[in-house]
Backbone as a chain_set.jsonl record, in Angstrom:
{"seq": "XXXXXXXXXXXXXXXXXXXXXXXXXXXXXXXXXXXXXXXXXXXXXXXXXXXXXXXXXXXXXXXXXXXXXXXXXXXXXXXXXXXXXXXXXXXXXXXXXXXXXXXXXXXXXXXXXXXXXXXXXXXXXXXXXXXXXXXXXXXXXXXXXXXXXXXXXXXXXXXXXXXXXXXXXXXXXXXXXXXXXXXXXXXXXXXXXXXXXXXXXXXXXXXXXXXXXXXXXXXXXXXXX", "coords": {"N": [[7.342, 8.631, -34.665], [5.37, 5.647, -34.74], [4.331, 4.064, -31.932], [6.339, 1.429, -30.482], [6.87, -1.728, -29.212], [9.394, -2.808, -29.307], [11.092, -0.848, -29.269], [14.209, 0.96, -28.735], [14.156, 3.383, -27.175], [12.535, 4.433, -24.355], [9.656, 5.895, -22.79], [7.956, 7.068, -19.88], [4.759, 7.322, -18.952], [1.136, 8.188, -18.201], [-1.625, 5.884, -17.975], [-4.232, 6.767, -18.161], [-5.945, 9.684, -17.698], [-7.887, 12.263, -16.026], [-10.242, 14.199, -18.143], [-9.746, 17.014, -18.064], [-7.018, 17.189, -17.845], [-6.014, 15.786, -20.077], [-4.125, 15.672, -22.928], [-2.261, 17.625, -21.986], [-0.394, 16.483, -20.291], [2.885, 15.969, -19.302], [4.547, 13.991, -20.652], [3.801, 14.316, -23.325], [5.591, 16.381, -24.215], [7.93, 14.91, -24.57], [6.958, 12.971, -26.169], [6.386, 14.542, -28.552], [8.893, 15.551, -29.39], [10.328, 13.316, -29.827], [8.877, 12.564, -32.231], [9.452, 14.639, -33.781], [12.111, 14.229, -34.311], [11.839, 11.791, -35.459], [12.175, 9.36, -34.207], [11.782, 6.104, -33.139], [9.902, 4.778, -30.355], [8.931, 3.492, -27.15], [5.943, 3.321, -24.694], [5.89, 3.101, -21.362], [3.39, 2.708, -19.162], [1.716, 3.975, -16.48], [-0.658, 3.523, -13.65], [-2.768, 6.102, -11.431], [-1.313, 5.608, -9.101], [1.975, 5.305, -8.689], [4.511, 2.54, -8.698], [6.401, 2.146, -5.71], [9.212, 1.838, -6.312], [9.695, 3.361, -8.308], [10.396, 6.026, -7.456], [12.976, 5.703, -7.497], [13.685, 6.192, -10.167], [12.536, 8.657, -10.703], [12.633, 11.246, -8.641], [10.533, 12.877, -7.77], [8.3, 11.595, -8.312], [6.921, 11.774, -10.857], [5.858, 12.096, -14.357], [7.458, 12.506, -17.637], [9.787, 9.804, -17.566], [12.85, 9.243, -19.417], [14.372, 6.421, -20.966], [17.165, 5.498, -22.636], [19.058, 3.046, -23.764], [22.059, 3.298, -21.882], [21.334, 5.724, -20.965], [19.426, 7.454, -18.56], [17.016, 9.685, -17.759], [15.266, 12.465, -16.139], [12.893, 14.979, -16.197], [11.264, 17.318, -18.276], [12.629, 19.194, -19.822], [15.464, 18.523, -19.951], [15.079, 16.08, -20.974], [13.851, 16.565, -23.669], [15.887, 18.307, -24.86], [17.992, 16.337, -24.755], [16.979, 14.456, -26.844], [16.939, 16.154, -29.032], [19.671, 16.75, -29.365], [20.612, 14.183, -29.617], [19.514, 13.302, -32.11], [19.905, 15.378, -33.674], [18.341, 17.467, -34.465], [16.097, 20.319, -34.113], [17.806, 21.969, -32.751], [19.811, 24.894, -33.64], [22.703, 24.774, -35.935], [24.596, 26.574, -35.361], [26.747, 27.711, -32.64], [25.898, 30.165, -31.184], [23.215, 30.296, -31.781], [22.265, 27.751, -31.167], [22.334, 27.851, -28.318], [20.736, 29.969, -27.697], [18.355, 28.84, -28.338], [18.262, 26.858, -26.397], [18.193, 28.442, -24.082], [15.55, 29.723, -24.387], [14.11, 27.326, -23.74], [14.572, 26.77, -21.095], [13.648, 29.415, -20.264], [10.789, 29.147, -20.853], [10.183, 27.173, -18.926], [10.939, 28.087, -16.517], [10.403, 30.885, -16.256], [8.014, 31.372, -17.218], [6.25, 29.084, -17.028], [5.878, 28.68, -14.218], [3.933, 30.666, -13.176], [1.692, 30.362, -14.795], [0.876, 27.8, -14.07], [0.367, 28.239, -11.457], [-2.177, 29.489, -11.824], [-3.637, 27.646, -12.961], [-3.674, 25.506, -11.086], [-5.302, 27.189, -9.002], [-7.731, 27.368, -10.504], [-8.726, 24.801, -11.473], [-7.961, 22.918, -9.51], [-8.529, 24.056, -6.935], [-10.91, 25.366, -7.059], [-13.28, 25.832, -5.421], [-12.38, 26.92, -2.959], [-12.119, 29.588, -0.854], [-9.831, 31.161, -0.418], [-8.521, 30.863, -2.819], [-10.469, 32.03, -4.576], [-9.96, 34.716, -3.731], [-7.43, 35.038, -4.298], [-7.085, 34.749, -7.065], [-7.482, 36.916, -8.83], [-5.041, 38.398, -8.679], [-3.215, 36.464, -9.319], [-3.773, 35.961, -11.933], [-3.127, 38.378, -13.157], [-0.571, 38.377, -12.884], [0.224, 36.224, -14.375], [-0.687, 36.901, -16.871], [1.001, 39.184, -17.371], [3.389, 37.737, -17.631], [2.84, 36.351, -20.136], [2.494, 38.532, -21.767], [5.303, 39.461, -21.959], [6.314, 37.441, -23.207], [4.898, 37.854, -25.785], [5.67, 40.399, -26.653], [8.382, 39.932, -27.229], [8.148, 38.011, -29.217], [6.865, 39.119, -31.152], [6.486, 39.891, -34.854], [7.519, 37.799, -35.416], [7.869, 34.145, -36.874], [8.729, 32.098, -34.914], [10.352, 31.897, -31.883], [13.104, 32.615, -31.999], [13.115, 33.37, -34.482], [12.886, 32.308, -37.739], [13.073, 29.631, -37.453], [11.935, 26.619, -36.097], [12.374, 25.55, -32.685], [13.827, 23.541, -29.832], [13.008, 25.303, -27.798], [10.555, 26.591, -28.758], [9.238, 24.434, -28.747], [8.779, 23.571, -26.272], [7.906, 26.029, -24.873], [5.338, 26.093, -26.504], [3.886, 23.939, -25.347], [3.786, 24.897, -22.587], [2.11, 27.083, -22.786], [-0.219, 25.937, -23.691], [-1.201, 25.089, -21.3], [-2.9, 26.891, -20.104], [-5.153, 26.577, -21.472], [-7.82, 26.444, -20.791], [-8.639, 28.96, -20.327], [-9.004, 32.429, -21.826], [-6.65, 33.559, -22.038], [-4.25, 33.389, -23.623], [-5.327, 33.928, -26.025], [-5.931, 36.553, -25.919], [-3.709, 37.813, -26.822], [-2.836, 38.303, -30.077], [-0.618, 37.699, -31.518], [0.527, 35.675, -30.028], [-1.361, 33.696, -29.901], [-1.561, 32.951, -32.65], [0.741, 32.028, -32.77], [1.073, 29.582, -31.134], [-0.904, 28.222, -32.392], [0.268, 27.825, -34.994], [2.538, 26.118, -34.144], [1.256, 23.971, -33.118], [0.188, 23.039, -35.311], [2.177, 21.426, -36.67], [3.059, 18.511, -38.2], [4.445, 16.48, -36.418], [3.565, 17.401, -33.844], [0.83, 16.804, -34.113], [0.864, 13.909, -34.297], [2.094, 13.274, -32.023], [0.161, 14.234, -30.118], [-2.007, 12.639, -30.916], [-1.245, 10.0, -30.316], [-0.876, 10.196, -27.655], [-3.635, 10.761, -26.864], [-5.006, 8.664, -27.845], [-3.91, 6.575, -26.153], [-5.264, 7.204, -23.698], [-7.814, 6.982, -24.489], [-7.972, 4.181, -24.761], [-7.686, 3.146, -22.226], [-9.516, 4.101, -20.772], [-11.455, 4.338, -17.859], [-14.346, 2.358, -16.809], [-17.176, 4.119, -16.897], [-16.111, 6.525, -16.65], [-16.377, 8.647, -18.623], [-18.894, 9.483, -18.186]], "CA": [[7.17, 7.237, -35.245], [4.497, 4.855, -33.949], [4.683, 3.298, -30.669], [6.752, 0.176, -30.811], [7.294, -2.457, -27.912], [10.665, -3.353, -29.458], [12.008, 0.516, -29.725], [15.154, 1.352, -27.744], [13.788, 4.475, -26.186], [11.284, 4.293, -23.665], [9.548, 7.009, -21.879], [6.882, 6.918, -18.982], [3.436, 8.188, -18.907], [0.014, 7.589, -17.49], [-2.418, 5.026, -18.852], [-5.291, 7.613, -18.277], [-5.786, 10.838, -16.897], [-9.129, 12.808, -16.331], [-10.483, 14.989, -19.387], [-9.184, 18.106, -17.897], [-5.516, 16.906, -18.092], [-5.672, 15.21, -21.314], [-3.432, 16.845, -23.922], [-1.327, 18.403, -21.467], [0.571, 15.841, -19.433], [4.165, 16.563, -19.99], [5.184, 13.107, -21.623], [3.611, 14.952, -24.474], [6.824, 17.162, -24.733], [8.821, 13.983, -25.071], [6.632, 12.286, -27.653], [6.709, 15.544, -29.604], [10.302, 15.755, -29.732], [10.613, 12.136, -30.523], [8.317, 12.628, -33.47], [10.21, 15.864, -34.654], [13.311, 13.554, -34.618], [11.705, 10.578, -36.262], [12.781, 8.146, -33.403], [10.67, 5.125, -32.507], [9.888, 4.77, -29.034], [7.769, 2.712, -26.493], [5.512, 3.787, -23.579], [5.636, 2.496, -20.039], [2.448, 3.367, -18.535], [1.169, 3.677, -14.903], [-1.957, 4.401, -13.095], [-2.467, 7.17, -10.658], [-0.28, 5.335, -8.175], [3.225, 4.605, -9.2], [5.064, 1.581, -7.651], [7.329, 2.848, -4.801], [10.444, 1.797, -6.862], [9.564, 4.37, -9.384], [10.957, 7.117, -6.954], [14.481, 5.51, -7.823], [13.864, 6.748, -11.379], [11.961, 10.019, -10.721], [12.459, 11.378, -7.255], [9.288, 13.628, -7.606], [7.065, 10.585, -8.931], [6.236, 12.532, -11.887], [6.248, 11.434, -15.575], [8.03, 11.391, -18.105], [11.357, 9.471, -17.365], [13.264, 8.633, -20.752], [15.528, 5.573, -20.978], [17.87, 5.06, -23.988], [20.367, 2.459, -23.328], [22.744, 3.584, -20.571], [21.097, 6.8, -20.44], [18.119, 7.372, -17.883], [16.841, 11.031, -17.313], [13.743, 12.937, -15.949], [12.596, 16.387, -16.374], [11.084, 17.439, -19.577], [13.648, 20.106, -20.575], [16.556, 17.834, -20.234], [14.785, 15.063, -22.095], [13.826, 17.222, -25.046], [17.304, 18.78, -25.274], [18.694, 15.0, -25.29], [16.529, 13.902, -28.023], [17.533, 17.028, -29.992], [21.128, 16.338, -29.683], [20.877, 12.788, -30.261], [18.946, 13.224, -33.487], [20.611, 16.483, -34.668], [17.335, 18.253, -34.894], [15.611, 21.305, -33.06], [18.752, 23.097, -32.442], [20.563, 25.396, -34.861], [24.007, 24.285, -35.943], [25.743, 27.455, -34.845], [26.856, 27.744, -31.179], [25.014, 31.125, -30.672], [21.785, 30.111, -32.165], [21.977, 26.585, -30.206], [22.135, 28.323, -26.849], [19.427, 30.875, -27.738], [17.13, 27.84, -28.298], [18.227, 26.27, -25.167], [17.594, 29.552, -23.19], [14.093, 29.667, -24.547], [13.584, 26.182, -23.077], [14.697, 27.256, -19.889], [12.659, 30.528, -20.089], [9.492, 28.52, -20.785], [10.066, 26.161, -17.851], [11.18, 28.622, -15.172], [9.858, 32.173, -16.139], [6.643, 31.319, -17.899], [5.243, 28.059, -16.671], [5.106, 28.638, -12.701], [2.862, 31.735, -13.171], [0.571, 29.817, -15.65], [0.585, 26.497, -13.418], [-0.414, 28.612, -10.406], [-3.556, 29.846, -12.288], [-4.264, 26.233, -13.172], [-4.143, 24.85, -9.727], [-6.406, 27.875, -8.596], [-8.896, 27.226, -11.316], [-9.004, 23.678, -11.711], [-7.832, 22.139, -8.373], [-8.893, 24.81, -5.721], [-11.911, 26.486, -7.376], [-14.165, 26.045, -4.437], [-11.554, 27.474, -1.824], [-12.369, 30.991, -0.648], [-8.521, 31.766, -0.592], [-8.432, 30.899, -4.139], [-11.265, 33.167, -5.262], [-9.217, 35.961, -3.452], [-5.92, 34.957, -4.864], [-7.1, 34.456, -8.604], [-6.987, 38.136, -9.655], [-3.646, 38.718, -8.767], [-2.502, 35.354, -10.08], [-4.214, 36.21, -13.506], [-2.589, 39.475, -13.598], [0.965, 37.982, -13.085], [0.267, 35.084, -15.731], [-0.877, 37.837, -18.205], [2.301, 39.93, -17.513], [4.375, 36.707, -18.362], [2.474, 36.176, -21.57], [2.944, 39.844, -22.51], [6.611, 39.535, -22.127], [6.544, 36.572, -24.498], [4.336, 38.457, -26.757], [6.495, 41.437, -26.93], [9.62, 39.385, -27.714], [7.949, 37.34, -30.424], [6.575, 40.214, -32.251], [5.902, 39.238, -35.804], [8.377, 36.535, -35.903], [7.234, 32.919, -36.793], [9.26, 31.448, -33.772], [11.1, 32.855, -30.673], [14.212, 32.97, -32.566], [12.937, 33.947, -35.845], [12.231, 31.623, -38.678], [13.322, 28.323, -37.338], [11.381, 25.874, -34.905], [13.343, 24.831, -31.952], [13.418, 23.058, -28.747], [12.521, 26.377, -27.231], [9.299, 26.709, -29.289], [8.335, 23.22, -28.545], [8.498, 23.735, -24.678], [7.098, 27.087, -24.905], [4.036, 25.909, -26.862], [3.331, 23.164, -24.298], [3.484, 25.684, -21.464], [1.179, 28.007, -22.999], [-1.353, 25.202, -23.684], [-1.504, 24.764, -19.967], [-4.092, 27.702, -19.681], [-6.11, 26.567, -22.587], [-9.032, 26.596, -20.111], [-8.878, 30.356, -20.271], [-8.85, 33.011, -22.961], [-5.568, 34.45, -21.813], [-3.464, 33.371, -24.88], [-6.122, 34.43, -27.131], [-5.879, 38.039, -25.787], [-2.454, 38.369, -27.59], [-3.056, 37.841, -31.388], [0.449, 36.84, -32.222], [0.798, 34.489, -29.369], [-2.374, 32.72, -30.264], [-1.048, 32.481, -34.006], [2.043, 31.139, -32.662], [0.497, 28.268, -30.62], [-1.688, 27.361, -33.756], [1.292, 27.256, -35.922], [3.205, 24.912, -33.55], [0.242, 22.837, -33.128], [-0.143, 22.414, -36.795], [3.222, 20.542, -37.108], [2.586, 17.125, -38.182], [4.904, 16.035, -35.395], [2.766, 17.52, -32.644], [-0.328, 16.141, -34.369], [1.204, 12.714, -34.176], [2.222, 12.838, -30.554], [-0.976, 14.306, -29.236], [-2.943, 11.634, -31.153], [-0.867, 8.845, -29.66], [-1.24, 10.401, -26.134], [-4.997, 10.617, -26.646], [-5.416, 7.222, -28.0], [-3.828, 5.848, -24.974], [-6.294, 7.509, -22.852], [-9.055, 6.202, -24.929], [-7.819, 2.766, -24.738], [-7.394, 2.82, -20.925], [-10.549, 4.968, -20.056], [-12.159, 3.601, -16.785], [-15.802, 2.27, -17.0], [-17.968, 5.149, -16.354], [-15.293, 7.734, -16.573], [-16.953, 9.507, -19.516], [-20.223, 10.005, -17.507]], "C": [[6.12, 6.517, -34.311], [5.138, 4.227, -32.807], [5.285, 1.908, -31.112], [7.479, -0.343, -29.585], [8.729, -2.864, -27.984], [11.789, -2.026, -29.487], [12.932, 0.435, -28.441], [14.82, 2.269, -26.801], [12.598, 4.099, -25.679], [10.916, 5.42, -22.884], [8.121, 6.577, -20.985], [5.801, 7.715, -19.162], [2.331, 7.562, -18.118], [-0.897, 6.945, -18.558], [-3.616, 5.813, -19.085], [-5.259, 8.645, -17.306], [-7.337, 11.499, -17.106], [-9.255, 13.805, -17.432], [-9.712, 16.37, -19.278], [-7.67, 18.243, -18.013], [-4.973, 16.388, -19.211], [-5.172, 16.106, -22.332], [-2.51, 17.605, -23.358], [-0.296, 17.932, -20.388], [1.766, 15.995, -20.06], [4.969, 15.402, -20.678], [4.875, 13.605, -22.97], [4.979, 15.499, -25.097], [7.831, 16.15, -25.221], [8.317, 13.234, -26.414], [6.656, 13.297, -28.738], [7.998, 15.448, -30.164], [10.705, 14.493, -30.366], [10.134, 12.09, -32.016], [9.102, 13.544, -34.461], [11.516, 14.97, -34.97], [13.137, 12.301, -35.462], [12.247, 9.3, -35.596], [11.614, 7.373, -32.922], [10.907, 5.009, -31.09], [8.794, 3.815, -28.425], [7.396, 3.54, -25.361], [5.481, 3.075, -22.359], [4.693, 2.935, -19.218], [2.062, 3.003, -17.118], [-0.255, 4.177, -14.729], [-1.698, 5.604, -12.302], [-1.263, 6.848, -9.698], [0.848, 4.72, -8.935], [3.835, 3.535, -8.21], [6.261, 2.457, -6.823], [8.74, 2.824, -5.571], [10.626, 2.87, -8.026], [10.424, 5.676, -8.875], [12.525, 6.922, -7.18], [14.871, 6.144, -9.18], [13.552, 8.312, -11.331], [11.633, 10.327, -9.383], [11.254, 12.103, -6.831], [7.961, 12.728, -7.865], [6.193, 11.201, -9.873], [6.526, 11.544, -13.265], [6.654, 12.872, -16.586], [9.473, 10.953, -17.378], [11.797, 8.909, -18.848], [14.518, 7.699, -20.41], [15.895, 5.222, -22.416], [19.039, 4.511, -23.713], [20.879, 2.671, -21.954], [22.033, 4.909, -20.141], [19.53, 6.907, -19.713], [18.015, 8.767, -17.241], [15.516, 11.314, -17.114], [13.904, 14.438, -16.163], [12.629, 16.643, -17.765], [12.134, 18.324, -20.477], [14.84, 19.322, -20.898], [16.257, 16.575, -21.176], [14.653, 15.548, -23.447], [15.185, 17.675, -25.52], [18.19, 17.255, -25.679], [18.299, 14.598, -26.451], [17.038, 14.768, -29.03], [18.847, 16.842, -30.237], [21.451, 15.104, -30.246], [20.586, 12.592, -31.655], [19.528, 14.334, -34.521], [19.324, 17.425, -35.114], [16.89, 19.297, -33.802], [16.451, 22.12, -32.505], [19.53, 23.479, -33.547], [22.094, 24.837, -34.615], [24.927, 25.208, -35.376], [25.48, 27.489, -33.278], [25.818, 28.815, -30.476], [23.644, 30.752, -30.788], [21.49, 28.707, -31.178], [21.738, 27.094, -28.899], [21.07, 29.248, -26.689], [18.238, 29.959, -27.648], [17.172, 27.258, -26.727], [17.795, 27.213, -23.934], [16.248, 29.671, -23.355], [13.376, 28.651, -23.902], [13.683, 26.317, -21.713], [13.739, 28.159, -19.307], [11.142, 30.007, -19.911], [9.093, 27.929, -19.435], [10.109, 26.938, -16.545], [10.615, 30.092, -15.063], [8.564, 32.248, -16.65], [5.879, 30.516, -17.017], [4.894, 28.135, -15.065], [3.818, 29.584, -12.782], [1.693, 31.067, -13.724], [-0.025, 28.419, -14.666], [-0.041, 27.176, -12.102], [-1.929, 28.98, -10.718], [-4.225, 28.529, -12.441], [-4.655, 25.527, -11.892], [-5.259, 25.835, -9.016], [-7.671, 27.485, -9.331], [-9.496, 26.008, -11.339], [-9.022, 22.562, -10.294], [-8.463, 22.721, -6.964], [-10.096, 25.679, -5.999], [-12.731, 26.693, -6.421], [-13.785, 26.753, -3.104], [-11.783, 28.98, -2.022], [-10.888, 31.788, -0.912], [-8.126, 31.779, -2.025], [-9.165, 31.75, -4.986], [-10.606, 34.461, -5.024], [-7.926, 36.013, -4.119], [-5.776, 35.179, -6.436], [-6.851, 35.918, -9.445], [-5.709, 38.452, -9.654], [-2.698, 37.652, -9.537], [-2.733, 35.498, -11.629], [-3.353, 37.335, -13.947], [-0.989, 39.146, -13.943], [1.112, 36.981, -14.3], [0.226, 35.965, -16.85], [0.482, 38.744, -18.531], [3.426, 39.03, -18.299], [4.12, 36.559, -20.027], [2.662, 37.391, -22.364], [4.357, 39.818, -22.669], [6.935, 38.648, -23.306], [6.132, 37.104, -25.72], [4.966, 39.487, -27.405], [7.845, 40.852, -27.798], [9.21, 38.666, -29.024], [7.627, 38.207, -31.386], [5.858, 39.665, -33.361], [6.577, 38.175, -36.355], [7.437, 35.297, -35.898], [7.535, 32.094, -35.321], [10.075, 32.244, -32.911], [12.331, 33.384, -31.196], [14.345, 33.279, -34.037], [12.3, 33.131, -36.763], [12.261, 30.121, -38.418], [12.821, 27.759, -36.182], [12.632, 25.385, -34.296], [12.852, 24.14, -30.7], [12.531, 24.288, -27.825], [10.992, 26.624, -27.519], [8.664, 25.54, -28.722], [7.97, 23.231, -27.063], [7.464, 24.603, -24.583], [5.505, 26.863, -25.212], [3.3, 25.075, -25.873], [2.981, 23.954, -22.97], [2.395, 26.623, -21.628], [-0.407, 27.361, -23.195], [-1.789, 24.952, -22.319], [-2.63, 25.583, -19.686], [-4.968, 27.672, -20.713], [-7.539, 26.593, -21.997], [-9.48, 27.925, -20.011], [-8.76, 30.841, -21.582], [-7.61, 33.851, -22.86], [-4.603, 34.545, -22.972], [-3.953, 34.1, -25.915], [-6.175, 36.07, -26.92], [-4.578, 38.637, -26.602], [-2.434, 37.642, -29.045], [-1.872, 37.064, -31.827], [0.762, 35.704, -31.247], [-0.191, 33.201, -29.628], [-2.065, 32.135, -31.674], [0.144, 31.641, -33.826], [1.842, 29.845, -32.081], [-0.274, 27.574, -31.706], [-0.657, 26.861, -34.736], [2.126, 26.255, -35.511], [2.579, 23.905, -33.58], [-0.105, 22.179, -34.376], [0.927, 21.576, -37.234], [2.69, 19.254, -36.982], [3.041, 16.31, -37.016], [4.245, 16.033, -34.153], [1.433, 16.762, -32.977], [-0.211, 14.762, -33.987], [1.246, 12.151, -32.712], [0.919, 13.024, -29.852], [-1.988, 13.058, -29.675], [-2.586, 10.216, -30.44], [-1.037, 8.945, -28.004], [-2.796, 10.22, -25.863], [-5.56, 9.134, -26.727], [-4.905, 6.186, -26.732], [-4.545, 6.133, -23.813], [-7.633, 6.905, -23.075], [-9.062, 4.766, -24.561], [-7.851, 2.259, -23.337], [-8.606, 3.455, -19.99], [-11.35, 4.005, -18.982], [-13.709, 3.5, -16.984], [-16.509, 3.434, -16.085], [-17.19, 6.602, -16.154], [-16.0, 8.894, -17.414], [-18.328, 9.916, -19.152], [-20.253, 11.397, -16.989]], "O": [[6.074, 6.854, -33.128], [6.329, 3.919, -32.766], [4.756, 1.296, -32.041], [8.388, 0.247, -29.002], [9.316, -3.231, -26.966], [13.001, -2.139, -29.674], [12.568, -0.023, -27.358], [15.131, 2.064, -25.628], [11.716, 3.538, -26.329], [11.82, 5.98, -22.263], [7.311, 5.791, -21.477], [5.978, 8.867, -19.556], [2.521, 6.548, -17.447], [-0.963, 7.317, -19.73], [-4.151, 5.64, -20.18], [-4.655, 8.551, -16.237], [-7.947, 11.313, -18.158], [-8.177, 14.344, -17.687], [-9.116, 16.826, -20.254], [-7.147, 19.33, -18.256], [-3.768, 16.423, -19.458], [-5.719, 17.18, -22.584], [-1.849, 18.325, -24.106], [0.452, 18.672, -19.75], [1.802, 16.153, -21.28], [6.005, 15.715, -21.265], [5.702, 13.326, -23.839], [5.408, 15.17, -26.203], [8.547, 16.432, -26.182], [8.989, 12.966, -27.41], [6.953, 12.9, -29.865], [8.158, 15.271, -31.371], [11.388, 14.536, -31.389], [10.86, 11.653, -32.909], [9.341, 13.285, -35.641], [11.932, 15.123, -36.119], [14.074, 11.8, -36.083], [12.689, 8.348, -36.239], [10.628, 7.887, -32.392], [12.046, 5.135, -30.638], [7.866, 3.403, -29.122], [8.187, 4.383, -24.938], [4.731, 2.112, -22.514], [5.138, 3.693, -18.355], [2.104, 1.851, -16.687], [-0.862, 4.987, -15.429], [-0.605, 6.165, -12.381], [-0.357, 7.66, -9.511], [0.699, 3.767, -9.7], [3.659, 3.666, -6.998], [6.913, 3.342, -7.376], [9.429, 3.836, -5.442], [11.72, 3.103, -8.54], [11.072, 6.33, -9.692], [13.281, 7.886, -7.059], [16.006, 6.556, -9.421], [14.294, 9.115, -11.895], [10.611, 9.88, -8.862], [10.894, 12.02, -5.657], [6.811, 13.113, -7.651], [4.966, 11.199, -9.783], [7.213, 10.522, -13.263], [6.254, 14.012, -16.347], [10.137, 11.751, -16.716], [11.029, 8.121, -19.399], [15.479, 8.078, -19.74], [15.104, 4.75, -23.233], [20.023, 5.199, -23.439], [20.247, 2.29, -20.968], [22.133, 5.213, -18.952], [18.552, 6.46, -20.312], [18.768, 9.071, -16.316], [14.624, 10.683, -17.681], [15.002, 14.982, -16.283], [13.596, 16.372, -18.476], [12.364, 18.102, -21.665], [15.281, 19.391, -22.045], [17.072, 16.145, -21.992], [15.287, 15.006, -24.353], [15.531, 17.345, -26.654], [18.88, 17.118, -26.689], [19.188, 14.326, -27.257], [17.612, 14.217, -29.97], [19.193, 16.764, -31.416], [22.3, 14.896, -31.113], [21.262, 11.84, -32.357], [19.608, 14.253, -35.747], [19.42, 18.084, -36.149], [17.294, 19.142, -32.649], [16.025, 23.012, -31.77], [19.932, 22.65, -34.363], [22.595, 24.54, -33.531], [25.989, 24.793, -34.912], [24.383, 27.35, -32.736], [25.093, 28.541, -29.519], [22.915, 30.921, -29.81], [20.474, 28.696, -30.483], [20.739, 26.626, -28.352], [20.498, 29.337, -25.603], [17.247, 30.251, -26.979], [16.177, 27.249, -26.002], [17.157, 26.793, -22.969], [15.64, 29.737, -22.287], [12.228, 28.841, -23.5], [12.707, 25.905, -21.087], [13.119, 27.968, -18.26], [10.413, 30.383, -18.993], [7.999, 28.095, -18.895], [9.446, 26.568, -15.576], [10.362, 30.544, -13.946], [7.975, 33.316, -16.485], [4.99, 30.992, -16.312], [3.811, 27.727, -14.646], [2.727, 29.142, -12.422], [0.641, 31.205, -13.099], [-1.22, 28.128, -14.607], [-1.036, 26.599, -11.662], [-2.803, 28.76, -9.879], [-5.374, 28.385, -12.024], [-5.771, 25.05, -11.685], [-6.161, 25.237, -8.43], [-8.675, 27.286, -8.647], [-10.723, 25.963, -11.242], [-9.84, 21.664, -10.094], [-8.829, 21.983, -6.049], [-10.322, 26.646, -5.271], [-13.105, 27.865, -6.374], [-14.626, 27.119, -2.282], [-11.67, 29.543, -3.111], [-10.83, 32.859, -1.516], [-7.408, 32.695, -2.425], [-8.667, 32.206, -6.016], [-10.61, 35.306, -5.919], [-7.433, 37.09, -4.455], [-4.779, 35.618, -7.008], [-6.179, 36.013, -10.472], [-5.213, 38.813, -10.721], [-1.694, 37.926, -10.194], [-1.878, 35.146, -12.442], [-2.852, 37.277, -15.07], [-0.351, 39.519, -14.928], [2.07, 37.014, -15.072], [1.041, 35.827, -17.762], [0.922, 38.961, -19.66], [4.132, 39.39, -19.241], [4.969, 36.635, -20.916], [2.969, 37.308, -23.553], [4.684, 40.255, -23.772], [7.673, 38.996, -24.228], [6.831, 36.924, -26.717], [4.89, 39.572, -28.63], [8.207, 41.328, -28.874], [10.015, 38.757, -29.951], [8.118, 38.057, -32.505], [4.809, 39.049, -33.173], [6.368, 37.678, -37.462], [6.439, 35.248, -35.178], [6.621, 31.536, -34.714], [10.467, 33.333, -33.331], [12.657, 34.534, -30.9], [15.396, 33.413, -34.663], [11.071, 33.147, -36.696], [11.544, 29.382, -39.093], [13.178, 28.298, -35.135], [13.627, 24.957, -34.882], [11.646, 24.105, -30.454], [11.469, 24.022, -27.263], [10.234, 26.844, -26.575], [7.548, 25.664, -28.217], [6.839, 22.886, -26.722], [6.317, 24.257, -24.297], [4.598, 27.269, -24.485], [2.166, 25.419, -25.539], [1.967, 23.662, -22.336], [1.756, 26.964, -20.633], [-1.463, 27.953, -22.973], [-2.945, 24.536, -22.239], [-3.473, 25.041, -18.971], [-5.607, 28.698, -20.945], [-8.453, 26.776, -22.802], [-10.634, 28.132, -19.636], [-8.479, 30.069, -22.499], [-7.526, 34.84, -23.588], [-4.16, 35.644, -23.305], [-3.255, 34.807, -26.641], [-6.488, 36.765, -27.887], [-4.514, 39.817, -26.948], [-2.037, 36.481, -29.134], [-1.978, 35.98, -32.401], [1.308, 34.722, -31.751], [0.135, 32.016, -29.57], [-2.282, 30.942, -31.884], [0.486, 30.729, -34.578], [2.497, 28.929, -32.577], [-0.208, 26.351, -31.827], [-0.671, 25.731, -35.223], [2.524, 25.458, -36.361], [3.088, 22.866, -34.0], [-0.575, 21.048, -34.499], [0.677, 20.918, -38.244], [2.039, 18.841, -36.022], [2.254, 15.491, -36.543], [4.221, 15.051, -33.412], [0.949, 16.087, -32.068], [-1.148, 14.31, -33.329], [0.747, 11.121, -32.258], [0.518, 12.16, -29.071], [-2.705, 12.546, -28.816], [-3.456, 9.433, -30.059], [-1.273, 7.993, -27.26], [-3.212, 9.651, -24.854], [-6.321, 8.576, -25.938], [-5.508, 5.15, -26.454], [-4.476, 5.327, -22.885], [-8.394, 6.45, -22.221], [-10.064, 4.219, -24.1], [-8.024, 1.053, -23.16], [-8.656, 3.346, -18.765], [-11.829, 2.944, -19.381], [-14.32, 4.518, -17.309], [-16.395, 3.583, -14.868], [-17.67, 7.581, -15.584], [-16.171, 9.997, -16.895], [-18.89, 10.732, -19.883], [-21.272, 11.835, -16.454]]}, "num_chains": 1, "name": "protein.A"}
């Protein structure tokens, strides 16, 4: 749903981030889940420096935080699961299927994302460091192994648990997008097709458009130069 200043659900995000981070900041996961659920929301935006009191909401000084009435939670895995349970979407109705979807959201965040994020840090934050140059081949090999494990499991299925898109797919897709500056995902045909399939969902397109519009509206003077 479009951003709405009167919406009950609020998420936090950044007003602007540098181009290399645009489209991968993690409030995108919350926005996407809310779009899949058809729930209206508003965004509370910060600059690169959050106010000190924000640590009372998010102890690691990150985004997003979700507020919905008396509910206030951080960490995107918890936020996406909350949205899915609230709206009755993105989770199978049967208990076994439900927990398979939840397990894949945990797997994306714990078994896959750390290795990919390590590569992102080496490539985009420490590219000029000698230690990063030496570390990169091993980091790339480890990230590639994680991608192969996902690829092997996915096989020729549309989604991780078969034909139904779930919170596991939503989070896994955003994790795989983290290495979009490389060709690593493209090295696995089924993973590349999987990411494209998930990104083609109208809810993702709306969420991404909203996030990118926020950045365009708040771009600092001279930032595009």
